[in-house]
Structures are given as structure tokens and as C-alpha cells.
C-alpha positions as CSV (number, residue, x, y, z in Angstrom):
1,M,194.0,-2.5,-37.6
2,D,190.6,-4.3,-38.0
3,V,191.2,-4.7,-41.7
4,V,194.7,-6.1,-41.1
5,F,193.4,-8.7,-38.7
6,H,190.5,-9.5,-41.1
7,A,193.0,-10.0,-43.9
8,L,195.2,-12.3,-41.7
9,A,192.2,-14.3,-40.6
10,N,192.2,-16.4,-43.8
11,T,194.7,-19.2,-44.5
12,A,194.9,-18.5,-48.2
13,R,195.7,-14.8,-47.6
14,R,198.3,-15.7,-45.0
15,D,199.8,-18.1,-47.5
16,M,199.9,-15.4,-50.2
17,L,201.6,-13.0,-47.8
18,G,204.2,-15.6,-46.8
19,R,205.1,-16.1,-50.5
20,L,205.2,-12.4,-51.2
21,A,207.7,-12.0,-48.3
22,D,210.2,-13.8,-50.6
23,R,209.5,-11.9,-53.8
24,E,207.0,-10.1,-56.0
25,L,204.5,-12.4,-57.7
26,T,201.8,-12.1,-60.4
27,V,198.2,-12.7,-59.5
28,T,198.5,-16.0,-61.5
29,E,201.5,-17.0,-59.5
30,L,199.8,-16.2,-56.2
31,A,196.7,-18.3,-57.3
32,A,198.6,-21.3,-58.7
33,P,199.2,-23.3,-55.5
34,L,195.8,-22.6,-54.1
35,T,192.7,-24.8,-54.7
36,M,190.6,-21.9,-55.9
37,S,189.8,-20.1,-59.2
38,L,191.8,-17.2,-60.4
39,A,188.7,-15.0,-59.7
40,A,188.5,-16.2,-56.1
41,A,192.3,-15.6,-55.6
42,S,191.9,-12.1,-57.0
43,K,189.2,-11.3,-54.4
44,H,191.6,-12.5,-51.6
45,I,194.3,-10.2,-53.1
46,Q,191.8,-7.3,-53.0
47,V,191.2,-7.9,-49.3
48,L,195.0,-7.8,-48.8
49,E,195.1,-4.6,-50.8
50,R,192.4,-2.9,-48.8
51,A,194.4,-3.8,-45.6
52,G,197.4,-2.1,-47.2
53,L,199.4,-5.4,-47.0
54,V,199.7,-5.8,-50.8
55,R,200.6,-3.3,-53.5
56,R,199.6,-4.2,-57.1
57,T,201.2,-2.7,-60.2
58,V,199.8,-3.3,-63.7
59,D,202.1,-3.9,-66.6
60,G,199.9,-4.5,-69.6
61,R,198.0,-7.6,-68.7
62,R,200.4,-8.6,-65.9
63,H,199.3,-7.7,-62.4
64,V,202.3,-7.8,-60.1
65,C,201.9,-7.9,-56.3
66,R,204.4,-7.1,-53.6
67,L,204.2,-7.2,-49.9
68,D,203.9,-4.0,-47.9
69,A,204.5,-5.1,-44.3
70,A,204.1,-1.6,-42.7
71,P,200.5,-2.2,-41.6
72,L,201.7,-5.2,-39.7
73,A,203.5,-2.9,-37.3
74,S,200.4,-1.7,-35.6
75,A,199.0,-5.3,-35.3
76,S,202.4,-6.5,-33.9
77,A,202.4,-3.6,-31.3
78,W,198.9,-4.5,-30.2
79,L,199.9,-8.2,-29.8
80,H,203.1,-7.2,-28.0
81,F,201.1,-5.3,-25.4
82,Y,199.4,-8.5,-24.4
83,E,202.5,-10.6,-24.5
84,R,203.5,-9.7,-21.0
85,H,200.1,-10.9,-19.8
86,W,200.6,-14.3,-21.3
87,E,204.2,-14.6,-20.1
88,Q,203.0,-14.0,-16.6
89,R,200.4,-16.7,-16.9
90,L,202.8,-19.1,-18.4
91,D,205.3,-18.4,-15.7
92,A,202.6,-19.1,-13.0
93,L,201.7,-22.3,-14.8
94,E,205.3,-23.4,-15.0
95,A,205.7,-22.8,-11.2
96,L,203.0,-25.4,-10.5
97,F,205.0,-28.2,-12.1
98,P,208.4,-29.4,-10.9
99,P,211.1,-29.6,-13.6
100,A,211.4,-33.0,-15.4
101,P,214.5,-35.0,-14.4
102,T,217.3,-35.0,-16.8
103,P,218.5,-38.3,-18.2
104,D,221.5,-38.2,-15.8
105,E,219.2,-37.7,-12.8
106,E,217.0,-40.6,-13.9
107,D,219.9,-43.0,-13.9
108,R,220.7,-42.3,-10.2
């Protein structure tokens, strides 16, 4: 799970994953919208591969990447465990403030 969170910690890698959620992309296509060299983008893809989030297939000189979201399940489960803690805290905070009046109530 540490490698998954490490992979998700970078904006460029999250951007790549978001675009891979739509369809398979080549390394060049993944690098195109980013302000970095192809070599730097390739290193980011390697981080995603080590985390198991990206699978790469090689077809001649084309390197095609696809998303493998399975490793996100353990990260999601870990975050979900703490969700109830934050819900309780937000509920307690909400209880401290009265609800804002609706537009109808303000006219009265």
C-alpha cells in the first residue's frame, strides 16, 4: 500500500492515471500534456508500474499503457476505515452551528 500512496502523491502521476481511466495511451500520449521531457514522464510511469497501477505492453517501438485499478482497492479500504472518524468530527462541528436561514425565512 505504501507504493500506491507514493505513486498517488504526485500530481503528474495522478493526471496520468485519470487519463488512463478513459482509455489506453502510449507513453508519448501520456507525456504530451505534461510540462516535462519524455524521459521524465517515463520515470513517472515506472513509479506507477511498480505500484501495480499501470501495465505496459510493447508493440515494436510503441509502449502502450493501461490502468490497473486493483491496487487502489486496498488504499480505498484503508481510507474508508477512517471515514467514520471524520464523519463523526464533521457531525460534531455541524452541531455547533445553527442552520442558515432559507431565503423564505429571511423575508419574514
